[in-house]
C-alpha positions as CSV (number, residue, x, y, z in Angstrom):
1,M,0.0,0.0,0.0
2,S,1.4,3.4,-1.0
3,R,1.8,6.3,1.4
4,D,-1.1,8.1,-0.4
5,D,-3.4,5.1,-0.1
6,R,-2.6,4.8,3.6
7,R,-3.6,8.4,4.2
8,G,-6.9,7.8,2.3
9,G,-6.5,10.9,0.2
10,E,-5.5,11.7,-3.3
11,P,-1.9,11.3,-4.5
12,D,0.3,14.3,-3.9
13,G,0.7,14.8,-7.6
14,D,-3.1,15.2,-8.1
15,R,-3.5,17.9,-5.5
16,P,-3.4,21.6,-6.6
17,A,-0.4,23.4,-5.3
18,K,-1.1,25.8,-2.5
19,R,1.2,28.7,-2.1
20,P,2.1,29.3,1.5
21,A,1.1,32.5,3.2
22,A,3.7,35.3,2.8
23,T,3.9,38.8,4.4
24,V,5.5,42.0,3.2
25,G,6.5,43.9,6.3
26,P,8.9,46.7,7.4
27,G,12.3,46.4,5.7
28,L,15.7,46.0,7.3
29,V,16.6,49.7,7.2
30,Y,13.3,50.7,8.6
31,R,13.6,48.1,11.4
32,L,17.1,49.4,12.2
33,L,16.0,53.0,12.4
34,L,13.1,52.0,14.7
35,L,14.8,49.5,17.0
36,A,18.4,50.8,17.0
37,G,18.2,54.4,15.8
38,L,15.4,55.6,18.1
39,P,17.0,54.1,21.3
40,A,20.3,55.6,20.3
41,L,18.7,59.0,19.8
42,G,16.9,58.7,23.1
43,L,20.1,57.8,24.9
44,L,21.9,60.8,23.3
45,L,19.1,63.2,24.3
46,G,19.0,61.7,27.8
47,W,22.7,62.4,28.2
48,L,22.5,65.9,26.6
49,V,19.3,67.4,28.3
50,P,20.6,67.3,31.9
51,R,23.8,69.0,30.8
52,V,22.0,72.0,29.2
53,A,19.0,72.1,31.5
54,D,20.5,74.8,33.8
55,R,21.4,77.0,30.8
56,V,18.1,76.7,29.0
57,A,16.1,77.2,32.2
58,G,17.8,80.5,32.6
59,L,16.7,81.8,29.2
60,R,13.4,83.5,29.5
61,W,12.6,83.3,25.8
62,A,13.3,79.5,25.6
63,P,10.3,77.2,25.1
64,M,9.4,74.4,27.6
65,Q,10.8,76.2,30.6
66,G,8.9,74.0,33.1
67,P,10.5,70.6,32.0
68,F,14.0,72.1,31.8
69,E,13.6,73.6,35.3
70,L,12.4,70.3,36.6
71,V,15.4,68.4,35.2
72,A,17.8,71.2,36.4
73,S,16.5,70.7,40.0
74,F,17.6,67.0,40.1
75,D,20.9,65.9,41.5
76,D,23.6,65.9,38.8
77,G,24.9,62.5,39.7
78,W,21.5,60.9,39.5
79,T,20.6,62.4,36.1
80,A,23.9,61.5,34.6
81,V,22.8,57.8,34.8
82,A,19.0,58.0,34.8
83,G,18.8,60.5,31.9
84,P,20.5,58.3,29.3
85,V,18.8,55.1,30.5
86,A,15.3,56.7,30.5
87,G,16.0,58.2,27.1
88,M,17.0,54.9,25.6
89,L,14.0,53.1,27.1
90,L,11.6,55.7,25.8
91,G,13.2,55.5,22.3
92,L,13.0,51.7,22.4
93,G,9.4,51.8,23.5
94,G,8.5,54.2,20.8
95,G,10.4,52.2,18.2
96,L,8.7,49.0,19.2
97,L,5.2,50.6,19.1
98,T,5.8,52.1,15.7
99,Y,7.1,48.7,14.4
100,V,4.1,46.8,15.7
101,L,1.7,49.3,14.2
102,A,3.5,49.5,10.8
103,M,1.8,48.2,7.7
104,R,2.0,44.6,6.8
105,V,0.5,43.0,3.7
106,T,-0.2,39.2,3.9
107,F,-1.0,37.1,0.9
108,E,-2.8,33.8,1.7
109,G,-4.8,31.7,-0.7
110,D,-7.2,33.9,-2.6
111,T,-7.1,36.8,-0.1
112,L,-4.8,39.6,0.9
113,R,-4.9,41.2,4.3
114,V,-3.6,44.7,5.0
115,E,-2.8,45.6,8.6
116,K,-1.9,49.0,9.9
117,D,-2.3,50.9,13.2
118,G,-4.1,48.0,14.7
119,E,-6.7,47.8,11.9
120,S,-7.1,45.0,9.4
121,R,-8.7,44.9,5.9
122,I,-9.2,41.7,4.0
123,L,-9.7,41.8,0.2
124,A,-10.6,38.8,-2.0
125,R,-8.4,38.2,-5.0
126,A,-11.5,38.5,-7.3
127,E,-12.0,42.1,-6.0
128,V,-8.5,43.3,-6.8
129,A,-7.6,44.5,-10.3
130,A,-4.3,46.4,-9.6
131,A,-2.2,47.9,-6.9
132,F,0.4,50.7,-6.9
133,L,2.1,53.3,-4.8
134,D,0.9,56.9,-5.0
135,K,3.9,58.6,-3.4
136,D,3.7,57.2,0.2
137,R,0.3,55.6,-0.1
138,L,-0.6,52.0,-1.1
139,V,-3.6,52.1,-3.4
140,I,-5.6,49.0,-4.4
141,L,-8.2,49.3,-7.2
142,D,-11.0,47.2,-8.4
143,A,-11.9,46.5,-12.0
144,A,-14.1,49.7,-12.1
145,S,-11.1,51.8,-10.9
146,R,-12.7,52.3,-7.4
147,Q,-10.2,52.6,-4.6
148,L,-10.6,49.5,-2.4
149,L,-7.9,50.8,-0.2
150,R,-5.7,53.9,0.1
151,R,-3.3,53.9,3.1
152,P,0.0,55.6,4.0
153,T,2.8,53.1,4.1
154,D,6.6,52.9,4.8
155,L,7.0,49.6,3.0
156,E,9.7,49.4,0.3
157,P,8.3,49.7,-3.3
158,A,10.5,46.8,-4.4
159,D,9.1,44.6,-1.6
160,L,5.5,45.4,-2.5
161,D,6.2,44.8,-6.2
162,R,7.7,41.4,-5.5
163,G,4.9,40.4,-3.1
164,F,2.0,41.4,-5.3
165,T,3.6,40.0,-8.5
166,A,4.7,36.7,-6.9
167,H,1.1,36.0,-5.7
168,G,-0.5,36.7,-9.0
169,Y,-1.7,40.3,-8.5
170,R,-1.1,43.1,-11.0
171,W,1.4,45.6,-9.7
172,L,1.7,49.0,-11.4
173,H,4.6,51.4,-11.2
174,E,2.4,54.5,-11.4
175,D,-1.3,55.5,-11.1
176,P,-2.9,54.6,-14.5
177,F,-5.4,57.4,-13.9
178,A,-3.0,60.1,-12.8
179,G,-3.9,62.3,-15.8
180,C,-7.6,62.2,-15.0
181,Y,-7.6,64.1,-11.7
182,H,-8.8,67.7,-11.3
183,R,-7.9,70.1,-8.5
184,W,-11.0,70.7,-6.3
185,V,-12.0,74.3,-5.7
186,P,-15.0,75.1,-3.4
187,D,-18.4,75.0,-5.1
188,S,-16.9,73.6,-8.3
189,A,-19.5,73.7,-11.1
190,E,-18.3,70.4,-12.4
191,L,-19.4,68.6,-9.2
192,S,-22.8,68.1,-7.6
193,V,-23.9,70.0,-4.5
194,A,-23.6,66.8,-2.5
195,A,-20.0,66.1,-3.8
196,N,-18.9,69.7,-3.1
197,A,-20.3,69.4,0.5
198,V,-18.3,66.1,1.0
199,L,-15.1,67.6,-0.3
200,K,-15.5,70.7,1.9
201,A,-16.1,68.6,5.0
202,R,-13.1,66.4,4.0
203,E,-10.9,69.5,3.6
204,H,-11.7,70.4,7.2
205,A,-10.9,66.9,8.3
206,L,-7.5,67.0,6.5
207,R,-6.7,70.3,8.2
208,K,-7.6,68.8,11.6
209,K,-5.6,65.6,10.7
210,N,-8.7,63.5,11.5
211,A,-7.8,60.3,9.7
212,A,-11.1,58.5,10.5
213,D,-13.2,61.3,9.0
214,V,-10.9,61.7,6.0
215,E,-11.3,58.0,5.1
216,E,-15.1,58.0,5.8
217,L,-15.6,61.0,3.5
218,R,-13.3,59.6,0.8
219,A,-15.6,56.5,0.8
220,E,-18.7,58.8,0.7
221,A,-17.3,60.7,-2.3
222,Q,-16.7,57.4,-4.1
223,R,-20.3,56.4,-3.5
224,L,-21.3,59.6,-5.2
225,G,-19.1,58.7,-8.2
226,Y,-15.8,60.4,-7.5
227,V,-12.3,59.0,-6.6
228,L,-10.2,61.3,-4.5
229,R,-6.5,61.8,-3.8
230,E,-4.8,64.5,-1.8
231,E,-1.5,66.3,-1.4
232,G,-1.5,67.9,2.1
233,T,-4.9,69.6,2.3
234,R,-5.2,70.0,-1.5
235,Q,-7.7,67.6,-2.9
236,Y,-8.0,66.2,-6.4
237,W,-10.9,64.2,-7.9
238,R,-11.7,62.1,-11.0
239,P,-15.1,60.8,-12.0
240,L,-15.9,57.1,-12.0
241,P,-17.5,55.5,-15.0
242,P,-21.3,55.9,-14.6
243,E,-21.8,52.2,-14.2
244,A,-19.2,52.1,-11.3
245,A,-20.9,54.8,-9.1
246,E,-22.6,53.2,-6.2
247,G,-25.1,56.0,-5.6
């Protein structure tokens, strides 16, 4: 009896190959900056601050007088040791937190999962038509050119290219609709009243750096038939094909 017969299943050669899950995460340089660079910077600041605290506390025009006065009041022998140690630990903690919350893209079977800032988004392969980087943002489009996802990322372009391509997704090196965008101006005659209202509210959210509102209003504009991108607080729009608008 063969090994396959003993297992009661089909022979190995008759089974479809299943590609193992793979994740594109922070690259080596990024990890070094977070997990070595930030602790080193914290150690340096922890060593430097106690040595300049007296001088800065005596400058009436200098900012953050309170913290410098507090540090200057401590015993010099204690701060000489505690300052660098505390700075290094704070830098390490900040680096670890940033690393944990950094974007990761996991390819598994017929889905891809994008994780960032403690949130996770799962997309089916059938939904995804193409992906690309728009400056520092990962953008994933469906067949109707809607943005399924648009998130800031620090992942390396080459790593994303290899990850998407190796798992059968279409990776583009630029936005195929870059020439279709128009700069939004308030009360644009080319947009509906509802769309203008959404972009006005979104401009306010961009100025306030309210990421949740920015994303919610981007999705609302898309339901009205417009895809958005931004540069700072400047917004740009392009129309979706009529059949792609969701409402």
